[in-house]
C-alpha positions in Angstrom: -46.7 2.1 -76.2 -49.2 5.3 -76.5 -50.6 3.9 -79.9 -50.8 0.5 -78.3 -52.9 2.0 -75.2 -54.8 4.0 -77.4 -55.8 0.6 -79.4 -56.9 -0.7 -75.9 -59.0 2.3 -75.3 -60.9 1.7 -78.4 -61.6 -1.7 -77.6 -59.2 -3.4 -79.9 -55.8 -4.4 -80.0 -52.8 -2.9 -82.4 -52.8 -4.8 -85.6 -49.8 -7.2 -85.8 -46.7 -6.1 -88.0 -46.0 -9.1 -90.3 -42.4 -9.0 -91.7 -40.4 -11.3 -93.4 -36.7 -11.7 -92.6 -35.8 -10.7 -96.3 -37.7 -7.5 -95.8 -35.8 -6.7 -92.2 -33.0 -4.7 -93.9 -35.1 -2.3 -95.7 -37.3 -1.8 -92.8 -34.2 -1.3 -90.7 -33.1 1.4 -93.4 -36.3 3.0 -93.3 -36.4 3.6 -89.6 -33.0 4.9 -89.4 -34.2 7.2 -92.3 -37.1 8.5 -90.2 -34.9 9.0 -87.3 -32.3 11.0 -89.3 -35.3 13.1 -91.0 -36.5 13.9 -87.5 -32.9 15.0 -86.4 -32.7 17.3 -89.5 -35.9 18.9 -89.0 -35.1 19.6 -85.4 -31.6 21.1 -86.1 -33.1 23.0 -89.0 -35.3 24.7 -86.6 -32.7 25.5 -84.1 -29.5 26.1 -86.1 -30.2 29.6 -87.0 -30.9 30.7 -83.4 -27.7 29.1 -82.5 -25.8 30.5 -85.0 -27.0 33.8 -84.4 -26.3 33.7 -80.8 -22.7 32.6 -81.4 -22.0 35.5 -83.7 -23.8 38.2 -81.7 -21.4 36.8 -78.9 -18.3 36.9 -80.9 -19.3 40.6 -81.7 -19.7 41.4 -78.0 -16.1 40.0 -77.5 -14.6 41.9 -80.3 -15.9 45.0 -78.6 -14.7 44.6 -75.2 -13.2 47.9 -73.9 -9.9 46.8 -72.2 -8.9 50.6 -72.0 -11.8 50.8 -69.4 -9.4 48.9 -66.9 -7.6 52.0 -66.3 -10.4 53.9 -64.9 -11.0 51.1 -62.1 -10.5 53.2 -58.6 -9.7 50.0 -56.7 -6.1 48.9 -57.4 -6.8 45.3 -56.3 -9.6 44.8 -58.6 -7.8 46.6 -61.4 -5.3 43.7 -61.1 -7.8 40.9 -61.0 -9.5 42.3 -64.0 -6.2 42.9 -65.9 -5.4 38.9 -65.3 -8.8 37.6 -65.8 -9.9 39.4 -68.8 -7.3 37.9 -71.4 -7.8 34.5 -69.9 -11.7 35.0 -70.1 -11.5 36.4 -73.9 -9.3 33.4 -74.8 -11.5 30.8 -73.3 -14.6 32.3 -74.7 -13.0 32.7 -78.0 -11.9 29.2 -78.2 -15.3 27.8 -77.4 -17.2 30.0 -79.9 -14.6 29.1 -82.6 -15.6 25.6 -82.9 -17.4 24.7 -86.1 -21.0 23.9 -86.3 -21.0 20.9 -88.9 -24.0 20.2 -91.1 -25.0 16.9 -89.8 -27.4 16.8 -86.9 -25.3 14.6 -84.6 -22.4 16.9 -85.2 -24.1 20.1 -84.9 -25.7 18.9 -81.7 -22.3 17.9 -80.2 -20.7 20.9 -81.3 -23.4 23.2 -79.7 -23.2 21.3 -76.5 -19.4 21.9 -76.6 -19.5 25.6 -77.3 -22.0 25.7 -74.3 -20.0 23.8 -72.1 -16.7 25.9 -72.7 -18.7 29.2 -72.6 -20.2 28.2 -68.9 -16.6 27.0 -67.9 -15.4 30.5 -69.0 -18.0 32.3 -66.8 -17.7 30.2 -63.9 -13.8 30.6 -64.1 -12.2 34.0 -65.0 -15.6 35.5 -65.9 -16.8 35.9 -62.4 -14.4 38.6 -61.5 -15.5 40.7 -64.7 -19.0 41.3 -64.0 -18.7 44.3 -61.7 -16.0 45.9 -64.2 -18.0 44.9 -67.3 -21.7 44.4 -66.2 -23.1 45.6 -69.6 -20.9 43.6 -71.8 -21.2 40.4 -69.5 -24.8 40.7 -69.3 -25.0 40.7 -73.1 -22.5 37.8 -73.4 -24.7 35.8 -70.7 -27.7 36.6 -72.8 -26.0 34.9 -76.0 -24.6 31.8 -74.1 -28.2 31.7 -72.4 -29.9 31.5 -75.8 -27.4 28.9 -76.9 -28.1 26.8 -73.8 -31.8 27.1 -74.3 -31.6 25.8 -78.0 -29.4 23.0 -76.7 -31.6 22.1 -74.1 -34.6 22.1 -76.6 -32.7 19.8 -78.6 -31.4 17.4 -76.0 -34.6 15.2 -75.2 -35.3 14.7 -78.9 -31.6 13.4 -79.5 -31.6 11.3 -76.2 -34.9 9.7 -77.4 -33.7 9.3 -81.1 -29.9 8.0 -80.0 -32.0 5.4 -77.7 -33.9 4.4 -80.8 -30.9 4.3 -83.0 -29.4 2.0 -80.5 -32.4 -0.3 -80.6 -32.4 -0.2 -84.4 -28.6 -1.1 -84.2 -29.4 -4.0 -81.9 -32.1 -5.2 -84.4 -29.5 -5.3 -87.1 -26.9 -7.0 -85.0 -29.5 -9.6 -83.9 -30.2 -10.3 -88.0 -26.8 -10.7 -88.6 -26.3 -13.4 -85.7 -29.3 -14.8 -87.3 -27.9 -14.8 -90.7 -24.4 -16.0 -89.6 -26.1 -19.1 -87.5 -28.2 -19.9 -90.6 -25.4 -19.9 -93.1 -23.4 -22.0 -90.5 -26.3 -24.5 -90.3 -26.4 -24.7 -94.0 -22.9 -25.5 -94.5 -22.9 -28.1 -91.7 -26.0 -29.8 -93.5 -23.9 -29.9 -96.8 -20.8 -31.0 -94.9 -22.9 -33.9 -93.4 -24.1 -34.7 -96.8 -20.5 -34.9 -98.2 -19.2 -37.0 -95.1 -22.0 -39.4 -95.7 -21.2 -39.7 -99.4 -17.6 -40.2 -98.2 -18.3 -43.1 -95.8 -20.5 -44.8 -98.6 -17.8 -44.4 -101.0 -14.7 -45.4 -98.5 -16.8 -48.7 -97.3 -17.2 -50.0 -101.0 -13.4 -49.1 -101.5 -12.8 -51.1 -98.4 -15.1 -54.1 -99.4 -13.1 -54.1 -102.7 -9.9 -53.9 -101.0 -10.9 -56.8 -98.5 -12.0 -59.0 -101.3 -8.8 -58.7 -103.5 -6.8 -59.3 -100.1 -8.7 -62.6 -99.8 -8.2 -63.5 -103.1 -4.4 -62.8 -103.0 -4.2 -64.8 -99.5 -5.5 -68.0 -101.3 -3.0 -67.9 -104.1 0.0 -70.0 -104.5 2.5 -67.4 -104.4 0.8 -66.1 -101.0 1.2 -69.3 -99.6 4.8 -69.6 -100.6 5.3 -66.3 -98.8 3.5 -67.3 -95.7 6.0 -70.4 -95.6 9.0 -68.3 -96.0 7.6 -65.9 -93.3 7.2 -68.9 -90.8 10.6 -70.3 -91.9 12.1 -66.6 -91.0 10.3 -66.5 -87.9 11.8 -70.0 -86.7 15.0 -68.8 -87.7 14.6 -65.6 -85.5 13.3 -67.6 -82.5 16.3 -69.8 -82.9 18.5 -66.6 -83.0 17.2 -65.2 -79.7 17.6 -68.7 -78.2 21.4 -68.5 -79.1 21.7 -64.8 -77.8 20.0 -65.9 -74.5 22.2 -69.1 -74.1 25.4 -66.9 -75.0 24.5 -64.4 -72.2 24.0 -67.1 -69.6 27.0 -68.9 -70.4 29.2 -65.9 -70.2 27.4 -64.6 -66.9 29.3 -67.2 -65.0 32.6 -66.6 -66.5 32.5 -62.6 -66.3 31.6 -63.1 -62.4 34.9 -65.1 -62.1 37.0 -63.0 -64.2 35.9 -59.8 -62.5 36.7 -61.4 -59.3 39.9 -62.5 -60.4 40.6 -58.9 -61.9 40.2 -57.4 -58.3 42.6 -60.0 -56.9 45.2 -59.4 -59.5 44.8 -55.6 -59.1 45.6 -56.0 -55.3 48.3 -58.2 -55.9 49.6 -55.7 -58.3 49.9 -58.4 -61.0 49.0 -56.0 -64.0 49.5 -58.5 -66.8 47.0 -60.8 -65.3 44.7 -58.1 -64.4 44.8 -56.6 -68.0 44.4 -60.1 -69.5 41.2 -60.7 -67.1 39.7 -57.3 -68.0 39.9 -57.9 -71.6 38.4 -61.2 -71.6 35.6 -59.6 -69.5 35.0 -56.9 -71.9 34.9 -59.5 -74.6 32.1 -61.7 -72.9 30.2 -58.4 -71.9 29.9 -57.4 -75.8 27.0 -58.5 -78.2 27.1 -61.4 -80.8 28.6 -62.0 -83.3 32.2 -62.0 -81.4 35.1 -62.0 -83.9 35.9 -65.6 -83.9 39.6 -65.3 -84.6 40.1 -62.9 -81.6 37.8 -65.2 -79.1 40.8 -67.5 -78.2 43.5 -64.9 -78.6 41.3 -62.9 -75.7 39.9 -65.5 -73.7 42.8 -68.2 -73.3 45.0 -65.5 -71.4 42.3 -64.4 -69.3 41.2 -68.0 -68.4 44.9 -69.0 -67.7 45.3 -66.1 -65.2 42.0 -66.9 -63.6 42.9 -70.7 -63.2 46.2 -69.6 -61.8 44.5 -67.5 -59.3 42.2 -70.4 -58.4 45.0 -73.0 -58.1 46.8 -70.5 -55.8 43.6 -70.3 -53.4 42.9 -66.6 -54.4 39.7 -67.4 -56.3 37.5 -69.9 -54.9 34.5 -71.3 -56.9 31.0 -71.0 -55.2 28.9 -73.4 -57.0 29.1 -76.2 -59.7 29.1 -74.0 -62.9 32.2 -72.1 -61.6 34.0 -75.2 -60.7 33.7 -76.7 -64.2 34.5 -73.4 -65.4 37.9 -73.7 -63.7 38.4 -77.2 -64.4 37.8 -76.9 -68.2 38.6 -73.4 -69.1 38.9 -74.4 -72.7 35.2 -75.5 -73.2 34.0 -71.8 -72.8 36.2 -70.7 -75.6 34.6 -73.5 -77.8 31.1 -72.5 -76.8 31.6 -68.8 -77.3 33.2 -69.4 -80.7 30.1 -71.7 -81.7 27.7 -69.4 -80.3 29.3 -66.5 -82.6 29.4 -68.8 -85.7 25.6 -69.9 -85.3 24.7 -66.5 -84.6 26.3 -65.2 -87.9 24.7 -68.1 -89.7 21.3 -67.4 -88.8 21.6 -63.9 -89.1 22.5 -64.6 -92.7 19.5 -66.9 -93.3 17.1 -64.2 -91.9 18.7 -61.4 -94.1 18.5 -63.8 -97.2 14.9 -64.9 -96.3 13.9 -61.3 -96.2 15.6 -60.3 -99.3 13.7 -63.0 -101.2 10.4 -61.9 -99.7 11.3 -58.3 -100.7 11.4 -59.4 -104.4 7.9 -61.2 -104.4 5.3 -59.2 -105.9 2.5 -61.0 -103.8 4.2 -59.7 -100.6 4.5 -56.3 -101.8 0.9 -56.0 -103.2 -0.4 -57.5 -99.6 1.4 -54.7 -97.9 0.0 -52.4 -100.1 -3.7 -53.5 -99.8 -3.1 -53.6 -96.1 -2.2 -50.0 -96.1 -5.3 -49.1 -98.3 -7.7 -51.0 -96.0 -6.2 -49.4 -92.9 -6.2 -45.7 -94.7 -10.1 -46.3 -95.5 -10.7 -47.6 -92.0 -9.4 -44.6 -90.5 -11.2 -42.5 -92.9 -14.6 -43.9 -92.1 -13.8 -43.4 -88.3 -12.8 -39.7 -88.9 -15.8 -39.0 -91.1 -18.1 -40.5 -88.4 -16.4 -38.4 -85.7 -16.6 -35.2 -87.7 -20.4 -35.9 -88.4 -21.1 -36.2 -84.9 -19.2 -33.0 -84.1 -21.3 -31.1 -86.7 -24.5 -32.6 -85.4 -23.6 -31.7 -82.0 -23.1 -28.0 -83.2 -26.3 -27.9 -85.0 -28.1 -27.7 -81.7 -26.2 -24.6 -80.6 -26.8 -23.1 -84.0 -30.6 -23.6 -83.6 -30.4 -21.9 -80.3 -28.5 -19.1 -81.6 -30.9 -18.7 -84.5 -33.9 -19.0 -82.0 -32.5 -16.4 -79.7 -31.8 -13.9 -82.3 -35.4 -14.3 -83.5 -36.8 -13.7 -80.0 -34.6 -10.5 -79.9 -35.5 -9.4 -83.4 -39.2 -9.8 -82.4 -38.6 -8.0 -79.0 -36.7 -5.0 -80.4 -39.0 -4.5 -83.7 -42.2 -4.8 -81.3 -40.8 -2.1 -79.3 -40.0 0.2 -82.0 -43.1 -0.3 -83.9 -45.4 -0.3 -81.0 -47.4 -3.5 -82.0 -47.0 -7.3 -82.1 -44.4 -8.6 -84.6 -44.8 -11.8 -86.7 -41.5 -12.9 -88.4 -41.8 -15.0 -91.5 -39.5 -16.6 -93.8 -37.8 -18.6 -90.9 -36.3 -21.8 -91.6 -35.4 -24.5 -89.1 -31.7 -25.1 -88.5 -29.4 -28.3 -88.1 -28.5 -31.4 -90.4 
């Protein structure tokens, strides 16, 4: 800032710092090197005085005359001194025994810790010793004060260099963010190109598959397959109709049979109740029924039902129930017929499907249909992924611009002049 103001005073502006992104790592390392050199020179100036003060203070501690405590006239003071001196000597010795590393940061931190420990010892047990050991305590105070002066002399420089090192670290982090965003943007561009090639290739393959499907569909074998499929669908529709008619026919009988079972149970006619229950269970089942068991199960149940109707215990409510009670053998024939037709239709459907499965045209048609579906899905997924990458490109561009702005700001503050960054490439696919 001072250089900048001097430039204004001279009627001009400070020259701009023009630096490329490729040159920034070396510039950062150089700035850090300058700071380290400055700290090394600072410590080299203060280290001898700190070490001398520490050594002198240690010598004074070693010469402390503990025997002198016996000459204290005031017994209470002697007691305090006797307790305080060992604690004071221990605290001071612990603090002064701390190593003073060779690196500037370590040396400054260790000096500050030694000073902190010594001052704490003086404020603690040391305050009881000044009257008993005035000369020694004064000498110790001089040594500690010397350490304090040296530490205080280094403090502003270390505070400034630490701030500068943080700023240099922020430049390095911003450059890392920029480089990361740039690399991601480049990867995104490459992915978009690859996805575009994939879409083109998939569309070409899809067109080829569709042409083959069209040619296959016009062939004689495929027409035969379609006819067979149509025949199978008709059989399936008829089968469903048989099932519906069977359920509808059985519904009337099931209603009367259950009603008859309740009546037989109230009358404690166990045989009739069992026959009615078994007949109901048969009709509530699914087709096909075992034809040979239909008359064996339905006939006794219907006989029990007609007997209850004849006695007036079961009365029909509509025409269908009346007809059932008048001709119970008819439903036996109908159920047997439904079951037989169900078997015939099921066999026809199974045979048709077996026939189709052996036709190469159908297998090829299904395979081509699956290929077409897979290609369509691949095209859709590639399009969706392309949109995602393009959307993310905007965020990456913003990150790059923000990082560059921070680099310009921090480098400008560190160099004290305007900054121009070269070698910047646009981001985004």
